[in-house]
N, C-alpha and C positions, 0 to 999 in steps of 0.2 A: 707637745705644744711649746715647751720651753726651748727645745732644739730648733723648732721652726722659727721662733722669734729671734733667737741668737743667730741663726743662719741669715735671716732677713736683715738683721742689724749689721752683720758682717758684709753683706752685699752693698750696703749703703755707707760703708766707711769711706771717708774722703781722704785722698782723692779717689774717685770711683775707678775701679779696675775692670769690672765686668764689661766686656766689649759690647754686649747687646744693650746694656743700660747706658753706656757712654754714647753709643750711636743714637739711641732713642732720645737722650737729652739734647744732643746736637740738633736732631731733626725738629724737636719742639722749639728750640731757639730759632732755627731757620724759619719755622712757621710763624711764630708769635711775635718775635721782636720787631720785624718791619711793620706788622699790623698795629701793634700797640704804640710804637713811636711815631707812626705816620699821623696819629691823632693830634700830636703836638708839633707837627710839621718838621720832624726830624727825618732825613732821608733813611731809607731802609739799610743802606750800606753802613751808616754810622751806628745804627742799632745793632748790627752784627758785630762791629768792632768793639762797641761798649760792652756787649754781652761777653765777648772774649775776655775783656779786662776783668769783668765781675767773676766769671767762673774759672779764670786762669790761676796759675800757681802764685801770682802776685796779688790776686784778689781773695776770694773765699776758698781758693784751692780745691774747688770741686773737681776739676780736671787737671791732670798733669800732662805735660808734653810727652808724647810717646811716638813710637814708630808709625802707628796707624794714623794718628792725627797729622804727623809730618808728611806721610804719603799723600793723604787727601789734600793737604795744604799745597803740596807741590803740584798735584794734578790741577788744582784750582788756579794757581798762578800761571801754569803753562796754558791753561784753557783761556785765561784772559788775553794773553799775548797771541794765542792762536786765532781766537775770534777776531781780534783787532786786525790781524793780517788777512783773514778770510773776508771780512766785511769791507776792507779798504777798496774803494772804487779805483781800480787800476787805471782806467781811462782818465779819471779826474787827477790821479796822482801823477800820471805821465805829463798831463797838461800843466801841473803845478809842481813838478819836481824841483824846479829852481826855487820856488817859494818854500818847499820843505827844507831845502838846503839852507836857505836864509834863516828860517825859524830854528832849524837845528843848530846853526851857528850861534844865534842869539841866546837860545836856551842852554847852550853849552858854555859860551865864553862869558856871559854876564854873571851868572852865579859863581863861576870859577874866579872871575876877576874880583868880585866882592868878597867871596869866601876866604881866599888865600890871605889877603892882608889882615882880615879879622882874626883868623886862626893864628897867624904868625906873630902879629904885633899885639893884638888885644888879649888873646888867650895864651900867648907865649909858648906855642908848640914849635918843634923843630921843623925843618923844611919838608921832610918826607911826610910827617904827620899832618902838617898844614895842607900840603898839596893833595894828599889822599882825602882828607876831610872836605876840602873845597871841591874836589871832583865829585864827591857824594852829592853836593848841592845841585850839580848839573844833571844828575839822573832824575828820572821820574817813572812811576809805575801807573799804568792806566786803570787805577782802582775805580775811577768814576766812569769808565767806559760803558758798563751796563746801563747807566742812566741815559747816556746818549742813544744806546740801542733801544731802550724802552720807549723813548720819545720819537724814534724813527727818523733821527737827523744824522745818521752815520754817514750819509752821502754828502753832507755839507762840506764846503771847501775848507772851512776852518778845522773841521775834524780830520780831513784828509791830510792837511799839512802838519797837524799836530802829531798824528800817528806816524807819518813819514819822518818827522823830526825826532820822534821818540826812538826809533830804531837807530838813527844816525848818532844821536848823543849818547844813548846807552852803550852802543858798540864802542864808541870812542872812549867812554869812561871805563868800560870793562877792559879795554886794551891798556889804558893807563894803569889800571889795577895790576894787570899782569906785568907791566914794565916796572912798577914800583916794588912789587914783590920780588921780581928778578933782581932789581937793584939792591934791595935789602939783603938778598942772599949772595950777592956778588956774581950772579950768573948772567948779567946783562951784557952779552957779547954778540958777535956776529952770528953765531950758531943759533942763539935765541930768536933773532929776527928772521932768519931763514926758515926755521922750524915753524914759527907762527904764520908767516906768509904762505908757505906751502900747505899747511893744514887748513887754513881758511880758504885757499883756492880749491882744494879737493872737496871741502864741505860744500862750497857754492856750486861746484860742478854736479855733485850728487843731487843736491836739492833742486836745482833749476833745470837740469838736463835729464837726469835719470828718473827722478820721482814722478814728474808730470807724465812721462811716457808710460810708466808702470801703472799709474792711477787711471789714465785714459783707457788702457787695455783692460784693467780690472773692471771699471764701471761699464764698459761696453760688453765684455764677455759674460759678466754676471749681472746683467741689467735687472733681472727679476729677483735677485737675492738682496732685497733692500736692507735687511738687518746686517748683512755682511759689509755693506758700504760703510756703516758707522764704525764697525770694528776695525776696518781697514784704515779709516781716517785717524782713529785713536792710535793705531800702531805707527802710522807715519809721524804723528805729533811727537810721541815719546822717542821714537828712533831718531828724529831730527834733533830733539833736545840732547840725546846722548851723543850724537855726532858733534854737536856744537861744543859740548863739554870736552870731548876728545880733541877738538880743534883748538882749544885753549880759550874759549869764551864761555859766557854763562848759558845754561840751558834755555833761558827765556828767549835768547836770540834765535835759537834753533826752532822753538815753538812758533815765533813770529814768522820766520822764514818758511816754515811748513804751511802756514796760512797763505802766504804769498804764492807758494808753489801750487797749492790746490785751489787758488782763488777762481781761476777761470773754469774749473771743472765742477764747482758746486754753486749753481745759481742761487741767488738770495731767496727766491720764492719756492725753492724745491723742498720736498719732504725731508731730505737729508739735512739741509741747513736748519730746518725746524727742529729736528732731533738733536743736532749739535748744540743749538742755543738753549733748548729746553733742559738738557742734562747739565749744561754748564751753569745756567742761571738758577736752576732748582737745587742743585746739590754741590757741585765741585767748587764754584766760585764762592758761595757762602762759607764753605769749610775754610777756604783760604782767608777770608776776612775775619772769621772768628779766631783763627790761629794767629793773625797779626795782632789782634787785641790781647791774646794770651801772652804775648811778648812784653807788653807794657807793664812796667813796674812804677806805679804812681808814687810809691814811698821814696823813690830816689829824689823827688823834689824836696823832701823834708830831711834829707841826709846831710845837708850843709849848704852854705851859700855858694860854694864852688859849683856844686851840681846844678843848683837853680840857675846860676849865671850861664853855665855852658848850655843847658837845655834851652833857656830863653833866647840866647844868642844864636844858637844853631837854628831854632825855629824861625826867628825873625829873618835871618839871612836867607834861609831856604824860601820862605814865602815872598819876601821882597825881591829876591833875584828872579824868581819865575814871573812875578808880576811885571817887572821892568822888561823882561824878554817878550812877554805878551804885548805890552804897550808898544815897544819898538816894532814888533811885527804888524800891529794895527796901523801905526803911522806909515810904515813903508808900503803896505798893500791897501790902505784905506778901508779897513774893515769897520764894521759897526761896533758899538760898545758891547753889544751882546756877543758878537763873535770874539772880541778880545777877552771877555769874561769866560767864554767857553774854552778858548785856548788856555787861559790861565787855570781854569778848573781841571781840565784834562791833564795838564802838565805839572800841576801843583802838588800832586800827591806823591809822597816818597814812601816806598814800601820794599818791594822785592830787590831791585838792584842796589838800592841804598843799604838795605840790611846785609846783602851779600858782601858789599864792599867793606862795611864796618866790621862785620864778624871776621872776615878774612884778615883785615888789618889788625883787629884785636888779638886774634889767635897767633898772628906772626909777631906780636909784641910792638907793632908800630903805633897803635892807638891805646890809650888808657881806658879805665873803667868809666871815667866821667864822660868821655866821648860816646862810649857805648850806651850808657844810660840816657844821655842827652839825645842821642839819635832815636832811641825807642820812644821817648816823649815827642820828639819831632814827628815821628811816623803817625802817632795818634792825632796830633794837632793838624798836620798838613792833610791827612785823610779827611778830617772833619771839614776843614776850610774848603778843600777841593770839591767835596761832595755837595756842599751847600752852593758853592759858586757854579758848578756844572748844572745842577738841577734848576737853579734860577735862570741861568742863561738859556738852557734848553727850552724852558717854558716860553721865554720871550721870543726865541727864534721860531718855535712852532706857531705862536700866535701871529708873528709877522709873515711867515710863509703862507698861512691860511688866508690872511688878509690880501696878500698879493695874488693868490690864485683864485679868489672868489669870483672875479670877473671872468677868468678863463673857464672856470667850471660852469658858469652860467651860459657862456657862449657855446661850449662844446659838450655840455651836459655830462662831463666825465664822472661827476659825483654820483650820477644815477645810471651809469651805463649798465647794460644787461646783455650778456653774451649767451647766445643760444647755440647748442651743440647737437645738431641732428645726427643720429647714429643709424647707419645702414648695416654696418658690419661691426659686431662687438669686439672683434679681434683688433680693430684699429683705434678703439676709443682711448686706450691708455696714453698713447703718444699725442693724440689730438687734445685730450684733457690737459696734459702737461703743457702743451703750447698755449692753450687758453688761459691756464693759471699764470704762466709767465707774462702774458701781455695784459692781464686783468688789472684794472685800477683798484688798489687795496682800499681806497676810501669809498668805493661804491657799496651800498648796502645790499644790492641785488646779488643773488647767487649765480654761479654758472649753471644754466638750465640744460640738462641732458634730455634730449627728446627722442622717443621711439614711436614711430607711426606704424600702427598695426592695420592690416587689411581688414576691410569690413566684410566679414564672412561669418559662417556659423561658429568658427572657433575663435572669434575675436576676443571674447572675454577671457578665455584660457590663455591666449597669446599675450594679453596685457599683463596677466599675473606673471607669466614666464619672463617677459621683458623687464618688469620691475625687479624681479629676483636677480636677474643677471646684472642689472645696473647698480644695485645696492653696493656691490664691491667697490665701484668707482667713486661712490659718494665717500666711502672711507678713505680712498686714495686722496681725494681732495681735502678732506679734513686733516690729513697728515701734514698739509701745508698751511693749515689754518685758513683755508678757503672754503666758503659755503658752496655746496652743490645741491641741486634739487633734481628730482626725476619727474619728467612729464611723459605720460603715455596717452596716446589718443588714437581714435579709430577714424580711418578715412579710406575712401575708395582709391585715392591717388596719393602716393607718398609726398610728392612735391606740394600738392594742395594742402595736405596736413601741415607741412612745415611752414608754408606761407600763413596759414590761418593762426597757428600757435604763435608765430613771431609777432603777429598783430595783437593777439590777445594779451601777451605778456609785455608788449611794447619793447621788444628787443631791438637794439640798434646795431647788432653785429651778429653774423652767422659764421660759425667755423665748421666747414664741411670737409669731408674726406675726398681724396682724389679717386677718380674711377680706377678700378683695379686692373682691368685688362685693356691694353692699348688698342686692341682691335675694335673695341666698341666705344672708344673714347668720344669720337665725334657724335655718335648716336646719343650717348648719355648727355653730353654737353648740350646738344640741341634739344633734349627732352627735359630731363629733370632740372638741370641747372638753368636752362633757358627759361623754364616756367618760373623758377624762383626769382630770377633776375628781372623778368618782365612783370611780375605781379607784386614785387615788394621793392621798397626804396632803401632797404638796409644795406650796410656794407657786408660783403660776402668774402670770406677768406677761404680759398680752396687749397687744402694742404696735402702734400705727399711727404710724410715724415717716416722714413725707414730707418735712419741711423739715429743714435742718441744725440740729443741737442748739444751735449758738451763736446762733441767732436768737431764742431765748427770753428774755423779760424777767422771768418769774416762773413758779413751779410752783403751780398751783391744785389742791388736793386736796379732794375731797368724801368725807367719812367718815361712814358710817351709825352710828346709836346702837349701843352695846355692842361696837363694833369693838375696844375696848381689852381685851376678854376673849378674843379670839382668840389662839392660841398664836403665830401669825406676826406679831403686832402690832409688836413691837420690830424684827423683821426688816425689814418694809417701811418703817417709820419711819426706821430706820438707813440703808437703801439710798437713800431719797428725800432724806435729809439729805446724804448723800455726793454725790448727783447735784447738789443745789443748791450744795454747796461747790465741786464741780468746775467748774460753770458760773458761779459767783459771782453767783447770783441768789437772791432771797428766796422764801419759801414762804408761801402764803395757804391756810389750812385752813377749810373750811366744815363745821361739825358742831354737835352740841348742847353745852351748857355742860359737862356731866360729861365727855364725851369730850375736849373741848378742854383741860380742866384736867388730865386724865390725860396727854395728849400733852405738855403743858407740863412736868409733873413728870418724865416719862420723859426728855425732852430734857435736863433739868438733871441728873438722876441718871446718865444714860449719857454725860454730857459731850459731847453733840453740839453742833455750832456753826453751825447755819443761822440766818439772820435770818428769824424766823417771826412771823406775825400770825394772828389768829383772827377769824372772823365766825360768829355763830350761824345755823344753818340747820336748819329743821324740816320744810319742805314737800317731803318725798320723793315724795309722790304728784303733785307738780307740779314735777318736777326741772328742767324747761326754764326755770324762772324765773331760773336762774343765768346763762342766756345774756345777760342784760342786763349782767352784770358781767365777762364773759369776752371778751378780745380775741384776735385771731388769733396774736399772739406769745406767748400763754400755753401752757404745757405742761399739759394737762388730765389729771388723774388721778382715777379713781373707785376707791374701795376697795369691792369687792363681797364676796360670801361664798357658800360652798357651801350647798346645802340641808341643814337640820338644824344649821347652825352658830349660834353665839350671836347673831350680828349679821344673820342672814339675814332678809330681807323679800321678799315677793313682788314688790314694785316693782323690785327689783334686776335681775330677769330681763330686763326690757324695756329697761333703760337702755343696754346696749351698742349696740343698733340705733338708739336715739335719739341717742346720741353720734355715731354714724357719719353720721346723716342731718343733724343740725342743727349739728354742729361739724366739718364735713368739711375745713375749712381748718386745723384745729388738729392738732398732734401729740397723740396720746392714749395713755393707758395705763389698763388695767383690771387691778386686782390681786385675786387670790383668795388670801387669806392661808393659810399652813400651819396645819393642824389638829393637835391632840393625836391620838395613835394611838387614835382612836375614843373618847377620854375625854370630849370635849365633844359627842359625837353621841348622840342619843336612840335607842340601839340597840333598846331594848325597845319602841319605838313605830314601828319600821321598817315593820311590816305595816300600820300605819294611814296612809292617804293623806290628808294634810291639804290637798291641792291644791283639791278642790272647795270646802272651807270658805273657803280664801283667796280663790278666785275669787268666791265668794258675797259675801264682805265687800267686795271691790273693787267688785262690781256695785252693792251697796247704797250705797257711798260715792259712786260716780259718779251714781246716781239722785238722791241727796241734794244733790249739787252742782248738778245740772241744775235741780232744783226751786228751789233757792236762787237761782240765776241768773234764773229766770223771775220770781220774786217781786221781785228787785232791779229787773228791767226794768219791771215793772208800777209799782213805786214811783216810778221815774224819770218814767214817763208821767204 
């Protein structure tokens, strides 16, 4: 018994050395500190940093810095930068790249301009020490980025330019670090600049040219190996960090670049993105924040007046410089006060790059112990200030955005949208479900309803059980993206009738249906099952043919008929396709007439949609296949069709699905039948009049006219 207690006491000797006990303690801290401190309105990030201070070697010395903690801390830091690059809206960034450069300039030059005179004249350091310390003020670490992610405002323009500015200023500062170190060693010569330029060029070529091609091939060939996707992504992140270090810059730059390289290949609503964020926010990033706290030595404040003066001066200059940069950015681009505070909060925290610069400078003998200790205090203060500022600004922006979209939600009912996914072939459900998840509004409380209609015969009850068992797997697939999915099985003599009935019962406003499998019976099915659905329901119908992975697309090409803007479902399909483009980070190209294109452009501006969109005029609907000259196999081809009697209906539209299936067999395709008013836009009084013979006659006359015209052209050539 005595041996047992002595062994137990030995295990709990501080600092703890048992790896299992150390890991357990850190997990309990990650679990409890945000919960407890949230009750007194302290952000969870601050709780983790303070916990690190308490248990660290400068606190109660419960944990000592070791290789395991350093490893997890490094992973967490790289994870923060990787997620920032991955969640960056590239379309928004491209539109605002000039703004990112302006903010990057402000957040670099302002702290540097304030910091250098303070260090050189007030603190009396030499040129190299002053310049290196001042450059430290220009850096910032996106410690508060998880707050932005949690509130769902990562697509806000202020976030986009701050993240873009981060990579610009940190890269510049880390290059300055390499230059100052080279200068202190006397190796700042032509060879140094040539080596740095070549290594950065090679690194950029590998990350932006080679890695995306390998990733696209991997995701396409091993589409079913979902767990392998996550391991592959982690491998790319750490390989990129290593390459950046070899190239002469900090690994955090490599992690951010890895996020940019994989940005288009990992949709924000995908299961893979959910896994990446979950592992980072649950484990790796909290480890990093705790390790930052473990670096803080509060006792340096009481070691003498010089230490206090340096620590307070550095902290004030760091906070003031970043606030001025955010204020100037607000003035130039006329941002709101909340956006200015968000920019300040995101750019105000100093941790990773700051620590890297100071430690390297200290180890090289350029900086003294006062600067090192003052910087560690600065890290704690700026992380606390930045976290509070970011959370407060994020709450204001969320409230403002909800107020601005309340009217839109009432008009379009997007908050209560309900997508119905009728399944005829279980083999196709995975890709259709992925499409439905990508376009689904995340604020809708309704699930994606997966419907299976069973024939009404003696085996109906057995078939219902079989259908439910088959579909359960896809409910798990949806849950992997944090999307609710429900299974509906029903009995009906006719599949189409069952689909129509259920769509009314659950009040669905959108149906996502599969494409007919065999081209030979396309017309038959279109005229039977789909025609019955279109004629007996007013819902939007999205008919999809998705054979290739969605990440292989380079753009969405939409063909829009004249008068499509007068359909009730016009805003709905435009919003959904804009969301799809944003998820895949690809542009939209629209073919339509001038009036329709102008209306689309105005709608996108009024509804505050954010796709990168371009327009081309198209009028030859009777010769639709002319578009094949401009369509490549990696285009997602969308045709906006219409029901008979609708404002934009043309007889040409009826034959286009079969032509798409025949001539664009390698493309992923979508045909949209927009939602109608409840009979308001239909010519009910003329229902008894069949206009089909007249339409056919007009088509025949047009074809004869074309034929005669071609004959005369051939005669003229002869």
